[in-house]
DSSP file (Angstrom, degrees, kcal/mol; ACC not computed):
  #  RESIDUE AA STRUCTURE BP1 BP2  ACC     N-H-->O    O-->H-N    N-H-->O    O-->H-N    TCO  KAPPA ALPHA  PHI   PSI    X-CA   Y-CA   Z-CA
    1    1 A M              0   0    0      0, 0.0     2,-0.5     0, 0.0     0, 0.0   0.000 360.0 360.0 360.0 136.3  -13.4   25.2   -7.6
    2    2 A V    >   -     0   0    0      1,-0.0     3,-1.6     0, 0.0     4,-0.2  -0.898 360.0-117.8-107.9 132.2  -16.9   24.4   -6.8
    3    3 A A  T 3  S+     0   0    0     -2,-0.5    -1,-0.0     1,-0.2     0, 0.0  -0.390  99.0  27.5 -64.5 141.9  -17.7   22.8   -3.3
    4    4 A G  T 3  S+     0   0    0     -2,-0.0    -1,-0.2     1,-0.0     0, 0.0   0.326  91.0 100.1  90.5  -8.2  -19.2   19.4   -3.6
    5    5 A D    <   +     0   0    0     -3,-1.6     2,-0.2     2,-0.1    -2,-0.1   0.587  52.3 112.0 -82.5 -11.0  -17.6   18.5   -6.9
    6    6 A A        -     0   0    0     -4,-0.2     2,-0.4     1,-0.0    -3,-0.0  -0.434  48.9-168.0 -68.4 131.1  -14.9   16.5   -5.3
    7    7 A Q        -     0   0    0     -2,-0.2     2,-0.2     0, 0.0    -2,-0.1  -0.922  26.9-108.6-118.5 147.9  -15.1   12.8   -6.0
    8    8 A A        -     0   0    0     -2,-0.4     2,-0.2    28,-0.1    29,-0.1  -0.469  37.0-137.0 -71.0 141.6  -13.2   10.0   -4.4
    9    9 A A        -     0   0    0     -2,-0.2    29,-2.7    25,-0.1     2,-0.5  -0.652   1.5-138.2 -98.1 155.8  -10.6    8.4   -6.8
   10   10 A D  E     -a   38   0A   0     -2,-0.2     2,-0.5    27,-0.2    29,-0.2  -0.987  16.4-157.2-114.8 116.8   -9.9    4.7   -7.2
   11   11 A H  E     -a   39   0A   0     27,-2.9    29,-3.0    -2,-0.5     2,-0.5  -0.838   8.9-146.4 -97.4 125.9   -6.2    3.9   -7.4
   12   12 A Q  E     -a   40   0A   0     -2,-0.5     2,-0.4    27,-0.2    29,-0.2  -0.819  15.3-175.4 -97.1 130.0   -5.3    0.7   -9.2
   13   13 A I  E     -a   41   0A   0     27,-2.8    29,-3.1    -2,-0.5     2,-0.2  -0.994  15.8-142.8-126.4 126.8   -2.4   -1.4   -8.1
   14   14 A Q  E     -aB  42  27A   0     13,-2.8    13,-2.3    -2,-0.4     2,-0.6  -0.565   4.1-143.6 -85.9 146.0   -1.4   -4.5  -10.0
   15   15 A M  E     + B   0  26A   0     27,-2.6    30,-1.9    11,-0.2     2,-0.3  -0.969  35.6 179.1-110.7 114.0   -0.1   -7.6   -8.3
   16   16 A L  E     - B   0  25A   0      9,-2.8     9,-1.6    -2,-0.6     3,-0.2  -0.839  45.6-149.5-124.7 152.0    2.6   -9.0  -10.7
   17   17 A D  E    S+     0   0A   0      1,-0.3     7,-2.8    -2,-0.3     2,-0.4   0.808 101.1  16.9 -79.9 -33.2    5.1  -11.8  -11.0
   18   18 A K  E    S+ B   0  23A   0      5,-0.3    -1,-0.3     6,-0.1     5,-0.2  -0.987  78.1 151.2-144.1 128.6    7.3   -9.4  -13.0
   19   19 A G  E >   - B   0  22A   0      3,-3.2     3,-1.6    -2,-0.4     8,-0.0  -0.723  60.7 -67.7-141.5-165.8    7.1   -5.6  -13.2
   20   20 A E  T 3  S+     0   0    0      1,-0.3     3,-0.1    -2,-0.2     7,-0.1   0.823 129.7  43.6 -58.9 -34.2    9.2   -2.5  -13.8
   21   21 A K  T 3  S-     0   0    0      1,-0.2     2,-0.3     0, 0.0    -1,-0.3   0.255 122.3 -86.5-101.8  11.7   11.1   -3.0  -10.5
   22   22 A G  E <   -B   19   0A   0     -3,-1.6    -3,-3.2     3,-0.0     2,-0.2  -0.882  69.3 -20.4 126.5-155.3   11.7   -6.7  -10.7
   23   23 A V  E    S+B   18   0A   0     -2,-0.3    -5,-0.3    -5,-0.2    -6,-0.1  -0.645 112.9  17.7 -98.5 154.0    9.9   -9.9   -9.7
   24   24 A M  E    S+     0   0A   0     -7,-2.8     2,-0.3    -2,-0.2    -7,-0.2   0.982  90.0 149.8  53.8  74.3    7.0  -10.3   -7.2
   25   25 A V  E     -B   16   0A   0     -9,-1.6    -9,-2.8    -3,-0.2     2,-0.4  -0.937  52.6-130.4-135.9 154.3    6.0   -6.7   -7.1
   26   26 A F  E     -B   15   0A   0     69,-0.6   -11,-0.2    -2,-0.3    69,-0.1  -0.870  40.9-126.1 -93.8 141.8    3.0   -4.4   -6.6
   27   27 A Q  E    S+B   14   0A   0    -13,-2.3   -13,-2.8    -2,-0.4     2,-0.1  -0.952  97.5  22.4-137.4 114.3    3.0   -1.8   -9.5
   28   28 A P  S    S-     0   0    0      0, 0.0    -1,-0.3     0, 0.0     3,-0.1   0.623  79.1-174.6 -75.0 161.7    2.9    1.0   -8.6
   29   29 A D  S    S+     0   0    0      1,-0.2    68,-2.8    -2,-0.1     2,-0.4   0.452  70.6  52.1-103.1  -0.8    4.3    0.3   -5.1
   30   30 A F  E     +d   97   0B   0     66,-0.2     2,-0.4   103,-0.1    68,-0.2  -0.980  66.0 171.9-136.4 125.1    3.9    3.9   -3.8
   31   31 A V  E     -d   98   0B   0     66,-2.2    68,-3.0    -2,-0.4     2,-0.5  -0.988  21.8-152.3-135.5 137.2    0.6    5.7   -4.0
   32   32 A R  E     +d   99   0B   0     -2,-0.4     2,-0.3    66,-0.2    68,-0.2  -0.935  28.4 169.2-106.4 133.1   -0.6    9.1   -2.6
   33   33 A A  E     -d  100   0B   0     66,-3.0    68,-2.3    -2,-0.5     6,-0.0  -0.842  30.6-119.9-136.5 171.6   -4.3    9.2   -2.0
   34   34 A A    >   -     0   0    0     -2,-0.3     3,-2.6    66,-0.2    42,-0.2  -0.829  47.8 -82.4-113.7 151.9   -6.8   11.5   -0.3
   35   35 A P  T 3  S+     0   0    0      0, 0.0    42,-0.3     0, 0.0     3,-0.1  -0.300 120.3  29.5 -52.0 129.5   -9.2   10.4    2.6
   36   36 A G  T 3  S+     0   0    0     40,-3.7    41,-0.2     1,-0.4   -28,-0.1   0.276  91.8 123.2 100.2 -10.5  -12.2    8.6    1.1
   37   37 A D  E <   - C   0  76A   0     -3,-2.6    39,-2.9    39,-0.5    -1,-0.4  -0.356  52.5-138.4 -74.4 163.4  -10.3    7.3   -2.0
   38   38 A T  E     -aC  10  75A   0    -29,-2.7   -27,-2.9    37,-0.2     2,-0.5  -0.895   5.4-150.3-120.1 157.9  -10.2    3.6   -2.7
   39   39 A V  E     -aC  11  74A   0     35,-2.2    35,-2.4    -2,-0.3     2,-0.6  -0.994   9.0-157.1-125.3 129.8   -7.4    1.4   -3.8
   40   40 A T  E     -aC  12  73A   0    -29,-3.0   -27,-2.8    -2,-0.5     2,-0.7  -0.909   5.9-150.7-107.2 120.8   -8.1   -1.7   -5.9
   41   41 A F  E     -aC  13  72A   0     31,-3.1    31,-1.5    -2,-0.6   -27,-0.2  -0.828  14.5-156.3 -92.5 120.3   -5.5   -4.4   -5.9
   42   42 A V  E     -a   14   0A   0    -29,-3.1   -27,-2.6    -2,-0.7     2,-2.3  -0.866  13.1-141.2-106.2 121.0   -5.7   -6.2   -9.3
   43   43 A P        +     0   0    0      0, 0.0   -27,-0.1     0, 0.0    28,-0.1  -0.441  34.4 163.3 -82.1  73.0   -4.4   -9.8   -9.4
   44   44 A T  S    S+     0   0    0     -2,-2.3     2,-0.4   -29,-0.2   -28,-0.2   0.849  73.9  32.3 -57.2 -37.2   -2.8   -9.4  -12.9
   45   45 A D  S >  S-     0   0    0    -30,-1.9     3,-0.5    -3,-0.3    24,-0.2  -0.949  98.4-112.8-118.3 145.4   -0.8  -12.6  -12.1
   46   46 A K  T 3  S+     0   0    0     -2,-0.4     3,-0.1     1,-0.2    -2,-0.1  -0.202  88.6  47.9 -74.1 162.5   -2.2  -15.4  -10.0
   47   47 A G  T 3  S+     0   0    0      1,-0.3     2,-0.3    -4,-0.1    -1,-0.2   0.539  84.8 109.7  91.0   4.7   -1.0  -16.4   -6.6
   48   48 A H    <   -     0   0    0     -3,-0.5    21,-3.0   -33,-0.1    22,-0.5  -0.801  39.9-176.5-115.3 155.5   -0.8  -12.9   -5.0
   49   49 A N        -     0   0    0     -2,-0.3     2,-0.4    19,-0.2    19,-0.1  -0.870  18.3-135.6-135.0 174.9   -2.8  -11.2   -2.2
   50   50 A A        +     0   0    0     -2,-0.3    16,-2.5    36,-0.1     2,-0.3  -0.989  31.3 158.0-135.2 125.0   -2.9   -7.8   -0.7
   51   51 A E  E     -FE  65  85B   0     34,-2.2    34,-2.4    -2,-0.4    14,-0.2  -1.000  40.4-103.4-147.1 150.3   -3.2   -7.3    3.1
   52   52 A S  E     - E   0  84B   0     12,-2.5     2,-0.5    -2,-0.3    32,-0.2  -0.342  34.5-122.7 -71.0 154.6   -2.4   -4.6    5.6
   53   53 A I    >   -     0   0    0     30,-1.7     3,-2.2     3,-0.2    30,-0.3  -0.846  29.4-108.5-102.1 128.8    0.7   -4.9    7.8
   54   54 A W  T 3  S+     0   0    0     -2,-0.5    -1,-0.0     1,-0.3     0, 0.0  -0.319 105.1  14.3 -55.9 130.8    0.1   -4.9   11.6
   55   55 A G  T 3  S+     0   0    0      2,-0.1    -1,-0.3     3,-0.1    56,-0.1   0.256 108.4  88.7  86.8 -12.5    1.5   -1.6   13.0
   56   56 A M  S <  S+     0   0    0     -3,-2.2    27,-2.7    27,-0.1    -3,-0.2  -0.072  72.6  75.5-110.8  31.7    1.7    0.0    9.6
   57   57 A I  S    S-     0   0    0     25,-0.2    25,-0.2    -5,-0.1     3,-0.1  -0.965  88.6 -92.0-133.1 153.4   -1.8    1.5    9.3
   58   58 A P    >   -     0   0    0      0, 0.0     3,-2.0     0, 0.0    22,-0.1  -0.224  51.5 -85.8 -62.2 154.4   -3.2    4.6   11.1
   59   59 A D  T 3  S+     0   0    0      1,-0.3     3,-0.1    20,-0.1    20,-0.1  -0.355 116.8  17.2 -53.5 128.1   -5.0    4.4   14.4
   60   60 A G  T 3  S+     0   0    0      1,-0.3    -1,-0.3    -3,-0.1     2,-0.1   0.302  94.3 131.1  92.3 -12.5   -8.7    3.6   13.9
   61   61 A A    <   -     0   0    0     -3,-2.0     2,-0.4     1,-0.1    -1,-0.3  -0.442  61.7-112.6 -77.5 149.2   -8.1    2.4   10.3
   62   62 A K        -     0   0    0     13,-0.2    -1,-0.1    -2,-0.1     2,-0.1  -0.657  25.7-128.5 -84.1 134.0   -9.6   -1.0    9.3
   63   63 A T        -     0   0    0     -2,-0.4     2,-0.3    -6,-0.1    -1,-0.0  -0.385  26.3-160.5 -70.2 158.4   -7.3   -3.9    8.6
   64   64 A F        -     0   0    0     -2,-0.1   -12,-2.5    10,-0.0     2,-0.3  -0.991  16.6-177.8-143.1 152.7   -7.7   -5.7    5.3
   65   65 A K  B     -F   51   0B   0     -2,-0.3   -14,-0.2   -14,-0.2     2,-0.2  -0.890  10.8-161.0-149.5 113.1   -6.8   -9.1    3.9
   66   66 A G        -     0   0    0    -16,-2.5     2,-0.3    -2,-0.3     6,-0.1  -0.506  25.4-109.5 -93.0 166.4   -7.5  -10.3    0.4
   67   67 A K    >   -     0   0    0      4,-0.2     3,-2.2    -2,-0.2   -19,-0.1  -0.659  45.1 -87.4 -93.8 151.2   -7.5  -13.9   -0.8
   68   68 A A  T 3  S+     0   0    0     -2,-0.3   -19,-0.2     1,-0.3    -1,-0.1  -0.274 113.4  11.1 -56.2 134.2   -4.8  -15.1   -3.2
   69   69 A G  T 3  S+     0   0    0    -21,-3.0     2,-0.4     1,-0.2    -1,-0.3   0.503 105.7 111.0  80.2   3.4   -5.7  -14.5   -6.8
   70   70 A E    <   -     0   0    0     -3,-2.2    -1,-0.2   -22,-0.5     2,-0.1  -0.888  67.9-118.6-116.8 143.8   -8.7  -12.3   -6.0
   71   71 A Q        -     0   0    0     -2,-0.4     2,-0.4   -28,-0.1   -29,-0.2  -0.474  30.6-169.9 -69.7 143.3   -9.2   -8.6   -6.5
   72   72 A I  E     -C   41   0A   0    -31,-1.5   -31,-3.1    -2,-0.1     2,-0.4  -0.993  11.1-160.3-141.1 135.9   -9.8   -6.5   -3.4
   73   73 A T  E     -C   40   0A   0     -2,-0.4     2,-0.5   -33,-0.2   -33,-0.2  -0.948  12.5-167.2-115.7 131.9  -10.9   -2.8   -3.2
   74   74 A V  E     -C   39   0A   0    -35,-2.4   -35,-2.2    -2,-0.4     2,-0.4  -0.974  15.3-139.4-125.5 127.2  -10.2   -1.0    0.1
   75   75 A M  E     -C   38   0A   0     -2,-0.5     2,-0.7   -37,-0.2   -37,-0.2  -0.745  14.0-153.9 -83.6 129.5  -11.6    2.3    1.2
   76   76 A L  E     +C   37   0A   0    -39,-2.9   -40,-3.7    -2,-0.4   -39,-0.5  -0.895  30.0 155.0-108.6 106.3   -9.0    4.5    2.9
   77   77 A D        +     0   0    0     -2,-0.7     2,-0.4   -42,-0.3    -1,-0.1   0.496  50.7  74.5-111.6  -6.5  -10.8    6.9    5.3
   78   78 A K  S    S-     0   0    0    -16,-0.1     2,-0.1   -20,-0.1    22,-0.1  -0.915  80.3-117.8-112.1 137.8   -8.0    7.6    7.8
   79   79 A E        +     0   0    0     -2,-0.4     2,-0.3   -20,-0.1    22,-0.2  -0.440  69.6  63.3 -69.3 141.5   -5.1    9.9    7.2
   80   80 A G  E    S- G   0 100B   0     20,-2.6    20,-3.0    -2,-0.1     2,-0.4  -0.903  84.8 -48.6 143.1-169.4   -1.7    8.3    7.5
   81   81 A V  E     - G   0  99B   0     -2,-0.3     2,-0.5    18,-0.2    18,-0.2  -0.824  40.5-156.6-105.9 149.1    0.5    5.6    5.8
   82   82 A Y  E     - G   0  98B   0     16,-2.8    16,-2.2    -2,-0.4     2,-0.4  -0.971   4.9-151.2-122.5 114.4   -0.6    2.2    5.0
   83   83 A G  E     - G   0  97B   0    -27,-2.7   -30,-1.7    -2,-0.5     2,-0.4  -0.714  17.8-169.7 -82.8 135.8    1.9   -0.7    4.7
   84   84 A V  E     -EG  52  96B   0     12,-2.5    12,-1.9    -2,-0.4     2,-0.3  -0.964   5.9-178.8-128.6 144.6    0.7   -3.4    2.3
   85   85 A K  E     -EG  51  95B   0    -34,-2.4   -34,-2.2    -2,-0.4     2,-0.6  -0.954  32.3-132.6-136.2 157.5    2.1   -6.9    1.7
   86   86 A C    >>  -     0   0    0      8,-1.8     3,-0.8    -2,-0.3     4,-0.5  -0.967  29.9-148.4 -99.0 113.6    1.5  -10.0   -0.4
   87   87 A A  G >4 S+     0   0    0     -2,-0.6     3,-0.7     1,-0.2     4,-0.3   0.869  91.5  49.0 -61.3 -39.1    1.8  -12.6    2.3
   88   88 A P  G 34 S+     0   0    0      0, 0.0    -1,-0.2     0, 0.0     3,-0.1   0.803 124.2  31.5 -67.2 -24.5    3.3  -15.5    0.1
   89   89 A H  G X4>S+     0   0    0     -3,-0.8     5,-2.1     5,-0.2     3,-0.7   0.128  82.9 113.1-122.0  20.1    5.9  -13.1   -1.4
   90   90 A Y  G X<5S+     0   0    0     -3,-0.7     3,-2.4    -4,-0.5    28,-0.4   0.936  78.1  51.8 -59.4 -50.4    6.6  -10.7    1.6
   91   91 A G  G 3 5S+     0   0    0     -4,-0.3    26,-2.4     1,-0.3    -1,-0.2   0.695 103.6  59.7 -60.8 -18.5   10.2  -11.9    2.1
   92   92 A M  G < 5S-     0   0    0     -3,-0.7    -1,-0.3    24,-0.2    -2,-0.2   0.361 126.0-101.3 -89.1   2.2   10.9  -11.4   -1.6
   93   93 A G  T < 5 +     0   0    0     -3,-2.4     2,-2.0     1,-0.2    -3,-0.2   0.607  67.4 153.6  93.3  12.6   10.0   -7.7   -1.1
   94   94 A M      < +     0   0    0     -5,-2.1    -8,-1.8    -8,-0.2     2,-0.3  -0.558  33.0 126.0 -80.9  86.9    6.4   -7.7   -2.5
   95   95 A V  E     - G   0  85B   0     -2,-2.0   -69,-0.6   -10,-0.2     2,-0.3  -0.874  39.2-163.8-135.7 166.8    5.2   -4.7   -0.5
   96   96 A A  E     - G   0  84B   0    -12,-1.9   -12,-2.5    -2,-0.3     2,-0.4  -0.967   9.8-144.1-147.1 157.7    3.6   -1.3   -1.2
   97   97 A L  E     -dG  30  83B   0    -68,-2.8   -66,-2.2    -2,-0.3     2,-0.5  -0.996   9.3-167.3-130.9 132.9    3.1    1.9    0.7
   98   98 A I  E     -dG  31  82B   0    -16,-2.2   -16,-2.8    -2,-0.4     2,-0.6  -0.964   5.5-159.5-118.7 130.0    0.0    4.1    0.5
   99   99 A V  E     -dG  32  81B   0    -68,-3.0   -66,-3.0    -2,-0.5     2,-0.6  -0.949   6.8-167.7-112.2 117.7    0.1    7.7    1.9
  100  100 A V  E     -dG  33  80B   0    -20,-3.0   -20,-2.6    -2,-0.6   -66,-0.2  -0.939  58.6 -50.8-108.1 116.3   -3.5    9.1    2.6
  101  101 A G  S    S+     0   0    0    -68,-2.3   -68,-0.1    -2,-0.6   -23,-0.0  -0.312 122.7   9.0  56.7-128.5   -3.4   12.8    3.3
  102  102 A K  S    S-     0   0    0      1,-0.1     2,-2.3    -2,-0.0     3,-0.2  -0.671  76.5-124.4 -86.9 139.7   -0.9   13.6    6.0
  103  103 A P    >   +     0   0    0      0, 0.0     3,-1.8     0, 0.0     4,-0.3  -0.382  47.0 160.7 -78.6  61.8    1.5   10.8    7.0
  104  104 A V  T 3  S+     0   0    0     -2,-2.3     3,-0.2     1,-0.3     4,-0.2   0.703  72.3  42.0 -61.8 -20.4    0.5   11.1   10.7
  105  105 A N  T 3> S+     0   0    0     -3,-0.2     4,-2.9     1,-0.1    -1,-0.3   0.228  78.4 114.4-110.5  13.8    1.7    7.7   11.7
  106  106 A L  H <> S+     0   0    0     -3,-1.8     4,-2.6     1,-0.2     5,-0.1   0.872  74.4  52.2 -53.8 -44.8    4.9    7.7    9.7
  107  107 A A  H  4 S+     0   0    0     -4,-0.3     4,-0.5     1,-0.2    -1,-0.2   0.933 114.8  41.9 -62.9 -43.3    7.3    7.6   12.7
  108  108 A H  H >4 S+     0   0    0      1,-0.2     3,-1.1     2,-0.2     4,-0.5   0.909 113.0  53.0 -69.9 -39.1    5.5    4.6   14.2
  109  109 A A  H >< S+     0   0    0     -4,-2.9     3,-1.8     1,-0.2    -2,-0.2   0.929 103.5  59.6 -58.4 -43.6    5.2    2.8   10.8
  110  110 A S  T 3< S+     0   0    0     -4,-2.6    -1,-0.2     1,-0.3    -2,-0.2   0.652 100.2  55.5 -63.1 -16.7    8.9    3.3   10.3
  111  111 A T  T <  S+     0   0    0     -3,-1.1    -1,-0.3    -4,-0.5    -2,-0.2   0.539  77.9 115.0 -94.7  -6.5    9.7    1.3   13.4
  112  112 A V  S <  S-     0   0    0     -3,-1.8     2,-0.1    -4,-0.5   -57,-0.1  -0.419  73.4-114.1 -61.6 131.5    7.8   -1.8   12.4
  113  113 A R        -     0   0    0     -2,-0.1     2,-0.3     1,-0.0    -1,-0.1  -0.408  34.6-164.0 -66.2 146.7   10.2   -4.8   11.9
  114  114 A R        -     0   0    0     -2,-0.1     2,-0.3     2,-0.1     5,-0.1  -0.958   7.8-133.2-132.4 152.1   10.4   -6.1    8.3
  115  115 A A    >>  -     0   0    0     -2,-0.3     3,-1.2     4,-0.0     4,-0.6  -0.726  53.3 -30.7-107.8 150.3   11.7   -9.3    6.9
  116  116 A G  T >4 S-     0   0    0     -2,-0.3     3,-1.2     1,-0.2     4,-0.5  -0.049 123.0 -11.6  56.1-142.3   14.0  -10.2    4.0
  117  117 A K  T 3> S+     0   0    0    -26,-2.4     4,-2.3     1,-0.2     3,-0.4   0.719 123.1  78.3 -64.3 -23.8   14.0   -7.9    1.0
  118  118 A A  H <> S+     0   0    0     -3,-1.2     4,-3.0   -28,-0.4    -1,-0.2   0.839  85.5  62.5 -53.1 -36.0   10.9   -6.2    2.3
  119  119 A K  H <X S+     0   0    0     -3,-1.2     4,-1.8    -4,-0.6    -1,-0.2   0.935 107.9  40.1 -60.5 -46.1   13.1   -4.3    4.7
  120  120 A K  H  > S+     0   0    0     -4,-0.5     4,-1.8    -3,-0.4    -1,-0.2   0.912 113.9  52.7 -68.9 -42.3   15.1   -2.6    1.9
  121  121 A V  H  X S+     0   0    0     -4,-2.3     4,-2.4     1,-0.2    -2,-0.2   0.930 110.7  48.4 -61.3 -44.3   12.0   -1.9   -0.3
  122  122 A F  H  X S+     0   0    0     -4,-3.0     4,-3.7     1,-0.2     5,-0.3   0.887 104.9  59.0 -62.0 -38.2   10.3   -0.2    2.7
  123  123 A E  H  X S+     0   0    0     -4,-1.8     4,-1.3    -5,-0.2    -1,-0.2   0.902 109.7  43.6 -55.6 -40.0   13.3    1.9    3.4
  124  124 A N  H  X S+     0   0    0     -4,-1.8     4,-1.1    -3,-0.2    -2,-0.2   0.907 116.0  47.7 -69.1 -44.2   13.1    3.3   -0.1
  125  125 A L  H >X S+     0   0    0     -4,-2.4     3,-0.8     1,-0.2     4,-0.7   0.945 111.0  49.5 -64.1 -46.4    9.3    3.7    0.1
  126  126 A L  H >X S+     0   0    0     -4,-3.7     4,-0.9     1,-0.2     3,-0.7   0.835 105.9  58.9 -60.8 -31.5    9.3    5.4    3.4
  127  127 A A  H 3X S+     0   0    0     -4,-1.3     4,-1.1    -5,-0.3    -1,-0.2   0.795  99.2  58.9 -64.6 -26.8   12.0    7.7    2.1
  128  128 A Q  H <X>S+     0   0    0     -4,-1.1     5,-1.5    -3,-0.8     4,-0.6   0.728  93.0  66.6 -71.2 -23.1    9.6    8.9   -0.6
  129  129 A V  H X<5S+     0   0    0     -3,-0.7     3,-0.9    -4,-0.7    -1,-0.2   0.953 106.8  39.6 -62.9 -50.4    7.1   10.0    2.0
  130  130 A G  H 3<5S+     0   0    0     -4,-0.9    -1,-0.2     1,-0.2    -2,-0.2   0.775 109.5  61.4 -70.2 -26.4    9.4   12.8    3.2
  131  131 A A  H 3<5S-     0   0    0     -4,-1.1    -1,-0.2     1,-0.1    -2,-0.2   0.581 108.5-123.9 -77.8  -9.4   10.6   13.6   -0.3
  132  132 A G  T <<5       0   0    0     -3,-0.9    -3,-0.2    -4,-0.6    -2,-0.1   0.632 360.0 360.0  76.4  15.9    7.0   14.5   -1.3
  133  133 A N      <       0   0    0     -5,-1.5  -101,-0.1  -102,-0.0    -4,-0.1   0.457 360.0 360.0 -70.2 360.0    6.8   12.1   -4.2
């Protein structure tokens, strides 16, 4: 390994009406990234947005909120877990979890109240953090 050769990666997440895990989904809905990587949310289907969830981002990380139907790219520079939702379809379970480096805020993020189907989806996503997926 040569020092200085490391480059930040861009992880692409599609915002879909229908995907591998059902309707109104981010695909993939679980991403592991390194500090400095970016995540691009691609509005494959219209009417979706991507925004951070209050209490489910690391201390000092910047919140983000994309507009419906528009692509948004977010740079993740703080280690921890980032909860993401599509505001119009949050209750239908349209959420994602991004783990950047070490999940330093996992305990706190796990306590954030979630609504509707998002509650069960997040239970599954948060369980993947400890499983090392």
